[in-house]
mmCIF file of the N, C-alpha and C atoms, coordinates in Angstrom:
data_MODEL
# 
_entry.id   MODEL 
# 
loop_
_atom_site.group_PDB 
_atom_site.id 
_atom_site.type_symbol 
_atom_site.label_atom_id 
_atom_site.label_alt_id 
_atom_site.label_comp_id 
_atom_site.label_asym_id 
_atom_site.label_entity_id 
_atom_site.label_seq_id 
_atom_site.pdbx_PDB_ins_code 
_atom_site.Cartn_x 
_atom_site.Cartn_y 
_atom_site.Cartn_z 
_atom_site.occupancy 
_atom_site.B_iso_or_equiv 
_atom_site.pdbx_formal_charge 
_atom_site.auth_seq_id 
_atom_site.auth_comp_id 
_atom_site.auth_asym_id 
_atom_site.auth_atom_id 
_atom_site.pdbx_PDB_model_num 
ATOM 1   N N  . MET A 1 1  ? -61.872 -34.010 58.313 1.00 0.00 ? 1  MET A N  1 
ATOM 2   C CA . MET A 1 1  ? -63.158 -33.327 58.453 1.00 0.00 ? 1  MET A CA 1 
ATOM 3   C C  . MET A 1 1  ? -64.254 -34.293 57.987 1.00 0.00 ? 1  MET A C  1 
ATOM 4   N N  . SER A 1 2  ? -65.323 -34.362 58.747 1.00 0.00 ? 2  SER A N  1 
ATOM 5   C CA . SER A 1 2  ? -66.425 -35.254 58.391 1.00 0.00 ? 2  SER A CA 1 
ATOM 6   C C  . SER A 1 2  ? -67.321 -34.618 57.330 1.00 0.00 ? 2  SER A C  1 
ATOM 7   N N  . ARG A 1 3  ? -68.091 -35.449 56.682 1.00 0.00 ? 3  ARG A N  1 
ATOM 8   C CA . ARG A 1 3  ? -69.029 -34.942 55.670 1.00 0.00 ? 3  ARG A CA 1 
ATOM 9   C C  . ARG A 1 3  ? -70.012 -33.970 56.303 1.00 0.00 ? 3  ARG A C  1 
ATOM 10  N N  . LEU A 1 4  ? -70.456 -34.269 57.518 1.00 0.00 ? 4  LEU A N  1 
ATOM 11  C CA . LEU A 1 4  ? -71.394 -33.382 58.213 1.00 0.00 ? 4  LEU A CA 1 
ATOM 12  C C  . LEU A 1 4  ? -70.769 -32.009 58.436 1.00 0.00 ? 4  LEU A C  1 
ATOM 13  N N  . GLU A 1 5  ? -69.498 -31.978 58.812 1.00 0.00 ? 5  GLU A N  1 
ATOM 14  C CA . GLU A 1 5  ? -68.812 -30.694 58.995 1.00 0.00 ? 5  GLU A CA 1 
ATOM 15  C C  . GLU A 1 5  ? -68.708 -29.948 57.668 1.00 0.00 ? 5  GLU A C  1 
ATOM 16  N N  . ASP A 1 6  ? -68.458 -30.680 56.590 1.00 0.00 ? 6  ASP A N  1 
ATOM 17  C CA . ASP A 1 6  ? -68.411 -30.057 55.266 1.00 0.00 ? 6  ASP A CA 1 
ATOM 18  C C  . ASP A 1 6  ? -69.752 -29.430 54.911 1.00 0.00 ? 6  ASP A C  1 
ATOM 19  N N  . VAL A 1 7  ? -70.820 -30.147 55.199 1.00 0.00 ? 7  VAL A N  1 
ATOM 20  C CA . VAL A 1 7  ? -72.161 -29.671 54.862 1.00 0.00 ? 7  VAL A CA 1 
ATOM 21  C C  . VAL A 1 7  ? -72.543 -28.462 55.710 1.00 0.00 ? 7  VAL A C  1 
ATOM 22  N N  . ILE A 1 8  ? -72.249 -28.528 56.990 1.00 0.00 ? 8  ILE A N  1 
ATOM 23  C CA . ILE A 1 8  ? -72.618 -27.440 57.904 1.00 0.00 ? 8  ILE A CA 1 
ATOM 24  C C  . ILE A 1 8  ? -71.652 -26.266 57.775 1.00 0.00 ? 8  ILE A C  1 
ATOM 25  N N  . GLY A 1 9  ? -70.394 -26.563 57.497 1.00 0.00 ? 9  GLY A N  1 
ATOM 26  C CA . GLY A 1 9  ? -69.401 -25.512 57.358 1.00 0.00 ? 9  GLY A CA 1 
ATOM 27  C C  . GLY A 1 9  ? -68.807 -25.070 58.674 1.00 0.00 ? 9  GLY A C  1 
ATOM 28  N N  . ALA A 1 10 ? -68.878 -25.947 59.666 1.00 0.00 ? 10 ALA A N  1 
ATOM 29  C CA . ALA A 1 10 ? -68.338 -25.632 60.990 1.00 0.00 ? 10 ALA A CA 1 
ATOM 30  C C  . ALA A 1 10 ? -67.967 -26.940 61.680 1.00 0.00 ? 10 ALA A C  1 
ATOM 31  N N  . PRO A 1 11 ? -67.076 -26.868 62.655 1.00 0.00 ? 11 PRO A N  1 
ATOM 32  C CA . PRO A 1 11 ? -66.729 -28.091 63.392 1.00 0.00 ? 11 PRO A CA 1 
ATOM 33  C C  . PRO A 1 11 ? -67.950 -28.646 64.134 1.00 0.00 ? 11 PRO A C  1 
ATOM 34  N N  . VAL A 1 12 ? -68.086 -29.968 64.079 1.00 0.00 ? 12 VAL A N  1 
ATOM 35  C CA . VAL A 1 12 ? -69.207 -30.636 64.729 1.00 0.00 ? 12 VAL A CA 1 
ATOM 36  C C  . VAL A 1 12 ? -68.666 -31.853 65.472 1.00 0.00 ? 12 VAL A C  1 
ATOM 37  N N  . ASP A 1 13 ? -69.091 -32.032 66.701 1.00 0.00 ? 13 ASP A N  1 
ATOM 38  C CA . ASP A 1 13 ? -68.686 -33.206 67.474 1.00 0.00 ? 13 ASP A CA 1 
ATOM 39  C C  . ASP A 1 13 ? -69.712 -34.307 67.251 1.00 0.00 ? 13 ASP A C  1 
ATOM 40  N N  . VAL A 1 14 ? -69.322 -35.303 66.489 1.00 0.00 ? 14 VAL A N  1 
ATOM 41  C CA . VAL A 1 14 ? -70.224 -36.413 66.176 1.00 0.00 ? 14 VAL A CA 1 
ATOM 42  C C  . VAL A 1 14 ? -69.714 -37.715 66.774 1.00 0.00 ? 14 VAL A C  1 
ATOM 43  N N  . THR A 1 15 ? -68.937 -37.622 67.838 1.00 0.00 ? 15 THR A N  1 
ATOM 44  C CA . THR A 1 15 ? -68.349 -38.820 68.438 1.00 0.00 ? 15 THR A CA 1 
ATOM 45  C C  . THR A 1 15 ? -69.411 -39.780 68.960 1.00 0.00 ? 15 THR A C  1 
ATOM 46  N N  . GLY A 1 16 ? -70.569 -39.283 69.333 1.00 0.00 ? 16 GLY A N  1 
ATOM 47  C CA . GLY A 1 16 ? -71.622 -40.145 69.852 1.00 0.00 ? 16 GLY A CA 1 
ATOM 48  C C  . GLY A 1 16 ? -72.511 -40.741 68.772 1.00 0.00 ? 16 GLY A C  1 
ATOM 49  N N  . LEU A 1 17 ? -72.300 -40.347 67.524 1.00 0.00 ? 17 LEU A N  1 
ATOM 50  C CA . LEU A 1 17 ? -73.140 -40.837 66.438 1.00 0.00 ? 17 LEU A CA 1 
ATOM 51  C C  . LEU A 1 17 ? -72.471 -41.977 65.691 1.00 0.00 ? 17 LEU A C  1 
ATOM 52  N N  . ASP A 1 18 ? -73.270 -42.925 65.297 1.00 0.00 ? 18 ASP A N  1 
ATOM 53  C CA . ASP A 1 18 ? -72.825 -43.971 64.392 1.00 0.00 ? 18 ASP A CA 1 
ATOM 54  C C  . ASP A 1 18 ? -72.485 -43.300 63.056 1.00 0.00 ? 18 ASP A C  1 
ATOM 55  N N  . PRO A 1 19 ? -71.449 -43.727 62.357 1.00 0.00 ? 19 PRO A N  1 
ATOM 56  C CA . PRO A 1 19 ? -71.109 -43.091 61.072 1.00 0.00 ? 19 PRO A CA 1 
ATOM 57  C C  . PRO A 1 19 ? -72.276 -43.061 60.082 1.00 0.00 ? 19 PRO A C  1 
ATOM 58  N N  . GLY A 1 20 ? -73.093 -44.093 60.067 1.00 0.00 ? 20 GLY A N  1 
ATOM 59  C CA . GLY A 1 20 ? -74.264 -44.098 59.184 1.00 0.00 ? 20 GLY A CA 1 
ATOM 60  C C  . GLY A 1 20 ? -75.264 -43.032 59.580 1.00 0.00 ? 20 GLY A C  1 
ATOM 61  N N  . ASP A 1 21 ? -75.437 -42.840 60.894 1.00 0.00 ? 21 ASP A N  1 
ATOM 62  C CA . ASP A 1 21 ? -76.357 -41.803 61.369 1.00 0.00 ? 21 ASP A CA 1 
ATOM 63  C C  . ASP A 1 21 ? -75.831 -40.410 61.020 1.00 0.00 ? 21 ASP A C  1 
ATOM 64  N N  . ALA A 1 22 ? -74.519 -40.224 61.126 1.00 0.00 ? 22 ALA A N  1 
ATOM 65  C CA . ALA A 1 22 ? -73.921 -38.934 60.771 1.00 0.00 ? 22 ALA A CA 1 
ATOM 66  C C  . ALA A 1 22 ? -74.128 -38.644 59.283 1.00 0.00 ? 22 ALA A C  1 
ATOM 67  N N  . ASP A 1 23 ? -73.993 -39.672 58.443 1.00 0.00 ? 23 ASP A N  1 
ATOM 68  C CA . ASP A 1 23 ? -74.232 -39.482 57.005 1.00 0.00 ? 23 ASP A CA 1 
ATOM 69  C C  . ASP A 1 23 ? -75.697 -39.163 56.732 1.00 0.00 ? 23 ASP A C  1 
ATOM 70  N N  . ARG A 1 24 ? -76.605 -39.837 57.408 1.00 0.00 ? 24 ARG A N  1 
ATOM 71  C CA . ARG A 1 24 ? -78.036 -39.546 57.230 1.00 0.00 ? 24 ARG A CA 1 
ATOM 72  C C  . ARG A 1 24 ? -78.362 -38.134 57.700 1.00 0.00 ? 24 ARG A C  1 
ATOM 73  N N  . LEU A 1 25 ? -77.740 -37.720 58.798 1.00 0.00 ? 25 LEU A N  1 
ATOM 74  C CA . LEU A 1 25 ? -77.947 -36.353 59.279 1.00 0.00 ? 25 LEU A CA 1 
ATOM 75  C C  . LEU A 1 25 ? -77.415 -35.345 58.260 1.00 0.00 ? 25 LEU A C  1 
ATOM 76  N N  . ALA A 1 26 ? -76.267 -35.633 57.665 1.00 0.00 ? 26 ALA A N  1 
ATOM 77  C CA . ALA A 1 26 ? -75.721 -34.754 56.628 1.00 0.00 ? 26 ALA A CA 1 
ATOM 78  C C  . ALA A 1 26 ? -76.687 -34.678 55.449 1.00 0.00 ? 26 ALA A C  1 
ATOM 79  N N  . ASP A 1 27 ? -77.269 -35.816 55.062 1.00 0.00 ? 27 ASP A N  1 
ATOM 80  C CA . ASP A 1 27 ? -78.253 -35.821 53.973 1.00 0.00 ? 27 ASP A CA 1 
ATOM 81  C C  . ASP A 1 27 ? -79.456 -34.957 54.317 1.00 0.00 ? 27 ASP A C  1 
ATOM 82  N N  . LEU A 1 28 ? -79.917 -35.042 55.558 1.00 0.00 ? 28 LEU A N  1 
ATOM 83  C CA . LEU A 1 28 ? -81.064 -34.236 55.994 1.00 0.00 ? 28 LEU A CA 1 
ATOM 84  C C  . LEU A 1 28 ? -80.734 -32.746 55.975 1.00 0.00 ? 28 LEU A C  1 
ATOM 85  N N  . VAL A 1 29 ? -79.520 -32.395 56.383 1.00 0.00 ? 29 VAL A N  1 
ATOM 86  C CA . VAL A 1 29 ? -79.116 -30.990 56.380 1.00 0.00 ? 29 VAL A CA 1 
ATOM 87  C C  . VAL A 1 29 ? -79.041 -30.474 54.943 1.00 0.00 ? 29 VAL A C  1 
ATOM 88  N N  . VAL A 1 30 ? -78.491 -31.271 54.037 1.00 0.00 ? 30 VAL A N  1 
ATOM 89  C CA . VAL A 1 30 ? -78.422 -30.881 52.625 1.00 0.00 ? 30 VAL A CA 1 
ATOM 90  C C  . VAL A 1 30 ? -79.829 -30.676 52.079 1.00 0.00 ? 30 VAL A C  1 
ATOM 91  N N  . SER A 1 31 ? -80.718 -31.597 52.386 1.00 0.00 ? 31 SER A N  1 
ATOM 92  C CA . SER A 1 31 ? -82.101 -31.495 51.922 1.00 0.00 ? 31 SER A CA 1 
ATOM 93  C C  . SER A 1 31 ? -82.788 -30.257 52.495 1.00 0.00 ? 31 SER A C  1 
ATOM 94  N N  . ALA A 1 32 ? -82.573 -29.992 53.775 1.00 0.00 ? 32 ALA A N  1 
ATOM 95  C CA . ALA A 1 32 ? -83.182 -28.825 54.412 1.00 0.00 ? 32 ALA A CA 1 
ATOM 96  C C  . ALA A 1 32 ? -82.648 -27.526 53.810 1.00 0.00 ? 32 ALA A C  1 
ATOM 97  N N  . LYS A 1 33 ? -81.351 -27.472 53.543 1.00 0.00 ? 33 LYS A N  1 
ATOM 98  C CA . LYS A 1 33 ? -80.772 -26.270 52.932 1.00 0.00 ? 33 LYS A CA 1 
ATOM 99  C C  . LYS A 1 33 ? -81.328 -26.045 51.526 1.00 0.00 ? 33 LYS A C  1 
ATOM 100 N N  . ARG A 1 34 ? -81.490 -27.146 50.774 1.00 0.00 ? 34 ARG A N  1 
ATOM 101 C CA . ARG A 1 34 ? -82.039 -27.033 49.418 1.00 0.00 ? 34 ARG A CA 1 
ATOM 102 C C  . ARG A 1 34 ? -83.473 -26.517 49.482 1.00 0.00 ? 34 ARG A C  1 
ATOM 103 N N  . ARG A 1 35 ? -84.266 -27.069 50.379 1.00 0.00 ? 35 ARG A N  1 
ATOM 104 C CA . ARG A 1 35 ? -85.665 -26.644 50.524 1.00 0.00 ? 35 ARG A CA 1 
ATOM 105 C C  . ARG A 1 35 ? -85.743 -25.189 50.977 1.00 0.00 ? 35 ARG A C  1 
ATOM 106 N N  . GLN A 1 36 ? -84.867 -24.802 51.890 1.00 0.00 ? 36 GLN A N  1 
ATOM 107 C CA . GLN A 1 36 ? -84.843 -23.424 52.369 1.00 0.00 ? 36 GLN A CA 1 
ATOM 108 C C  . GLN A 1 36 ? -84.541 -22.465 51.219 1.00 0.00 ? 36 GLN A C  1 
ATOM 109 N N  . ALA A 1 37 ? -83.592 -22.835 50.361 1.00 0.00 ? 37 ALA A N  1 
ATOM 110 C CA . ALA A 1 37 ? -83.251 -21.994 49.220 1.00 0.00 ? 37 ALA A CA 1 
ATOM 111 C C  . ALA A 1 37 ? -84.431 -21.874 48.258 1.00 0.00 ? 37 ALA A C  1 
ATOM 112 N N  . GLU A 1 38 ? -85.159 -22.982 48.049 1.00 0.00 ? 38 GLU A N  1 
ATOM 113 C CA . GLU A 1 38 ? -86.333 -22.954 47.169 1.00 0.00 ? 38 GLU A CA 1 
ATOM 114 C C  . GLU A 1 38 ? -87.417 -22.036 47.730 1.00 0.00 ? 38 GLU A C  1 
ATOM 115 N N  . VAL A 1 39 ? -87.690 -22.157 49.019 1.00 0.00 ? 39 VAL A N  1 
ATOM 116 C CA . VAL A 1 39 ? -88.725 -21.346 49.652 1.00 0.00 ? 39 VAL A CA 1 
ATOM 117 C C  . VAL A 1 39 ? -88.327 -19.872 49.638 1.00 0.00 ? 39 VAL A C  1 
ATOM 118 N N  . LEU A 1 40 ? -87.061 -19.591 49.918 1.00 0.00 ? 40 LEU A N  1 
ATOM 119 C CA . LEU A 1 40 ? -86.589 -18.210 49.903 1.00 0.00 ? 40 LEU A CA 1 
ATOM 120 C C  . LEU A 1 40 ? -86.699 -17.627 48.497 1.00 0.00 ? 40 LEU A C  1 
ATOM 121 N N  . GLY A 1 41 ? -86.323 -18.419 47.490 1.00 0.00 ? 41 GLY A N  1 
ATOM 122 C CA . GLY A 1 41 ? -86.447 -17.959 46.109 1.00 0.00 ? 41 GLY A CA 1 
ATOM 123 C C  . GLY A 1 41 ? -87.891 -17.654 45.742 1.00 0.00 ? 41 GLY A C  1 
ATOM 124 N N  . SER A 1 42 ? -88.809 -18.513 46.170 1.00 0.00 ? 42 SER A N  1 
ATOM 125 C CA . SER A 1 42 ? -90.237 -18.279 45.901 1.00 0.00 ? 42 SER A CA 1 
ATOM 126 C C  . SER A 1 42 ? -90.736 -17.029 46.609 1.00 0.00 ? 42 SER A C  1 
ATOM 127 N N  . ALA A 1 43 ? -90.278 -16.830 47.840 1.00 0.00 ? 43 ALA A N  1 
ATOM 128 C CA . ALA A 1 43 ? -90.689 -15.642 48.597 1.00 0.00 ? 43 ALA A CA 1 
ATOM 129 C C  . ALA A 1 43 ? -90.176 -14.370 47.930 1.00 0.00 ? 43 ALA A C  1 
ATOM 130 N N  . ILE A 1 44 ? -88.943 -14.411 47.454 1.00 0.00 ? 44 ILE A N  1 
ATOM 131 C CA . ILE A 1 44 ? -88.380 -13.241 46.774 1.00 0.00 ? 44 ILE A CA 1 
ATOM 132 C C  . ILE A 1 44 ? -89.158 -12.955 45.504 1.00 0.00 ? 44 ILE A C  1 
ATOM 133 N N  . ASP A 1 45 ? -89.435 -14.011 44.721 1.00 0.00 ? 45 ASP A N  1 
ATOM 134 C CA . ASP A 1 45 ? -90.194 -13.824 43.486 1.00 0.00 ? 45 ASP A CA 1 
ATOM 135 C C  . ASP A 1 45 ? -91.588 -13.271 43.775 1.00 0.00 ? 45 ASP A C  1 
ATOM 136 N N  . GLY A 1 46 ? -92.228 -13.751 44.835 1.00 0.00 ? 46 GLY A N  1 
ATOM 137 C CA . GLY A 1 46 ? -93.546 -13.248 45.198 1.00 0.00 ? 46 GLY A CA 1 
ATOM 138 C C  . GLY A 1 46 ? -93.503 -11.787 45.618 1.00 0.00 ? 46 GLY A C  1 
ATOM 139 N N  . ALA A 1 47 ? -92.467 -11.433 46.356 1.00 0.00 ? 47 ALA A N  1 
ATOM 140 C CA . ALA A 1 47 ? -92.336 -10.049 46.809 1.00 0.00 ? 47 ALA A CA 1 
ATOM 141 C C  . ALA A 1 47 ? -92.031 -9.110  45.642 1.00 0.00 ? 47 ALA A C  1 
ATOM 142 N N  . LEU A 1 48 ? -91.339 -9.599  44.645 1.00 0.00 ? 48 LEU A N  1 
ATOM 143 C CA . LEU A 1 48 ? -91.011 -8.765  43.492 1.00 0.00 ? 48 LEU A CA 1 
ATOM 144 C C  . LEU A 1 48 ? -92.252 -8.356  42.715 1.00 0.00 ? 48 LEU A C  1 
ATOM 145 N N  . GLY A 1 49 ? -93.348 -9.077  42.886 1.00 0.00 ? 49 GLY A N  1 
ATOM 146 C CA . GLY A 1 49 ? -94.591 -8.709  42.234 1.00 0.00 ? 49 GLY A CA 1 
ATOM 147 C C  . GLY A 1 49 ? -95.125 -7.366  42.707 1.00 0.00 ? 49 GLY A C  1 
ATOM 148 N N  . ASN A 1 50 ? -94.656 -6.905  43.855 1.00 0.00 ? 50 ASN A N  1 
ATOM 149 C CA . ASN A 1 50 ? -95.090 -5.625  44.402 1.00 0.00 ? 50 ASN A CA 1 
ATOM 150 C C  . ASN A 1 50 ? -94.211 -4.463  43.957 1.00 0.00 ? 50 ASN A C  1 
ATOM 151 N N  . ILE A 1 51 ? -93.172 -4.773  43.188 1.00 0.00 ? 51 ILE A N  1 
ATOM 152 C CA . ILE A 1 51 ? -92.219 -3.752  42.754 1.00 0.00 ? 51 ILE A CA 1 
ATOM 153 C C  . ILE A 1 51 ? -92.478 -3.444  41.275 1.00 0.00 ? 51 ILE A C  1 
ATOM 154 N N  . PRO A 1 52 ? -92.401 -2.182  40.894 1.00 0.00 ? 52 PRO A N  1 
ATOM 155 C CA . PRO A 1 52 ? -92.610 -1.836  39.482 1.00 0.00 ? 52 PRO A CA 1 
ATOM 156 C C  . PRO A 1 52 ? -91.698 -2.661  38.563 1.00 0.00 ? 52 PRO A C  1 
ATOM 157 N N  . ARG A 1 53 ? -92.232 -3.048  37.421 1.00 0.00 ? 53 ARG A N  1 
ATOM 158 C CA . ARG A 1 53 ? -91.545 -3.948  36.492 1.00 0.00 ? 53 ARG A CA 1 
ATOM 159 C C  . ARG A 1 53 ? -90.128 -3.472  36.135 1.00 0.00 ? 53 ARG A C  1 
ATOM 160 N N  . LEU A 1 54 ? -89.920 -2.184  35.922 1.00 0.00 ? 54 LEU A N  1 
ATOM 161 C CA . LEU A 1 54 ? -88.604 -1.680  35.546 1.00 0.00 ? 54 LEU A CA 1 
ATOM 162 C C  . LEU A 1 54 ? -87.550 -1.875  36.637 1.00 0.00 ? 54 LEU A C  1 
ATOM 163 N N  . LEU A 1 55 ? -87.990 -1.931  37.881 1.00 0.00 ? 55 LEU A N  1 
ATOM 164 C CA . LEU A 1 55 ? -87.044 -2.066  38.990 1.00 0.00 ? 55 LEU A CA 1 
ATOM 165 C C  . LEU A 1 55 ? -86.823 -3.512  39.422 1.00 0.00 ? 55 LEU A C  1 
ATOM 166 N N  . ARG A 1 56 ? -87.615 -4.437  38.930 1.00 0.00 ? 56 ARG A N  1 
ATOM 167 C CA . ARG A 1 56 ? -87.535 -5.831  39.395 1.00 0.00 ? 56 ARG A CA 1 
ATOM 168 C C  . ARG A 1 56 ? -86.169 -6.462  39.149 1.00 0.00 ? 56 ARG A C  1 
ATOM 169 N N  . GLY A 1 57 ? -85.609 -6.259  37.966 1.00 0.00 ? 57 GLY A N  1 
ATOM 170 C CA . GLY A 1 57 ? -84.302 -6.856  37.653 1.00 0.00 ? 57 GLY A CA 1 
ATOM 171 C C  . GLY A 1 57 ? -83.214 -6.418  38.617 1.00 0.00 ? 57 GLY A C  1 
ATOM 172 N N  . PRO A 1 58 ? -83.022 -5.107  38.782 1.00 0.00 ? 58 PRO A N  1 
ATOM 173 C CA . PRO A 1 58 ? -81.980 -4.661  39.718 1.00 0.00 ? 58 PRO A CA 1 
ATOM 174 C C  . PRO A 1 58 ? -82.252 -5.085  41.167 1.00 0.00 ? 58 PRO A C  1 
ATOM 175 N N  . VAL A 1 59 ? -83.502 -5.034  41.585 1.00 0.00 ? 59 VAL A N  1 
ATOM 176 C CA . VAL A 1 59 ? -83.823 -5.421  42.958 1.00 0.00 ? 59 VAL A CA 1 
ATOM 177 C C  . VAL A 1 59 ? -83.584 -6.912  43.143 1.00 0.00 ? 59 VAL A C  1 
ATOM 178 N N  . LYS A 1 60 ? -83.967 -7.726  42.168 1.00 0.00 ? 60 LYS A N  1 
ATOM 179 C CA . LYS A 1 60 ? -83.761 -9.174  42.249 1.00 0.00 ? 60 LYS A CA 1 
ATOM 180 C C  . LYS A 1 60 ? -82.262 -9.488  42.324 1.00 0.00 ? 60 LYS A C  1 
ATOM 181 N N  . ALA A 1 61 ? -81.455 -8.771  41.547 1.00 0.00 ? 61 ALA A N  1 
ATOM 182 C CA . ALA A 1 61 ? -80.008 -8.985  41.576 1.00 0.00 ? 61 ALA A CA 1 
ATOM 183 C C  . ALA A 1 61 ? -79.434 -8.673  42.948 1.00 0.00 ? 61 ALA A C  1 
ATOM 184 N N  . LEU A 1 62 ? -79.967 -7.671  43.610 1.00 0.00 ? 62 LEU A N  1 
ATOM 185 C CA . LEU A 1 62 ? -79.490 -7.312  44.949 1.00 0.00 ? 62 LEU A CA 1 
ATOM 186 C C  . LEU A 1 62 ? -79.890 -8.344  45.991 1.00 0.00 ? 62 LEU A C  1 
ATOM 187 N N  . LEU A 1 63 ? -81.063 -8.939  45.829 1.00 0.00 ? 63 LEU A N  1 
ATOM 188 C CA . LEU A 1 63 ? -81.575 -9.878  46.826 1.00 0.00 ? 63 LEU A CA 1 
ATOM 189 C C  . LEU A 1 63 ? -80.972 -11.269 46.707 1.00 0.00 ? 63 LEU A C  1 
ATOM 190 N N  . LYS A 1 64 ? -80.510 -11.634 45.537 1.00 0.00 ? 64 LYS A N  1 
ATOM 191 C CA . LYS A 1 64 ? -79.990 -13.004 45.343 1.00 0.00 ? 64 LYS A CA 1 
ATOM 192 C C  . LYS A 1 64 ? -78.510 -13.071 45.404 1.00 0.00 ? 64 LYS A C  1 
# 
């Protein structure tokens, strides 16, 4: 299994890619997933501001 397949979590046909390009693509996917998680976390935290303080903990636990 290639590193890119490990990162994506599914079979990927990378026969046309240079191994260095496949590694760079895997790095980009890892970076994009990390950024997506950060943005989603910020969005959840922002949305929790609209929920009464007593309910924020349980709601946050359900969303994450």
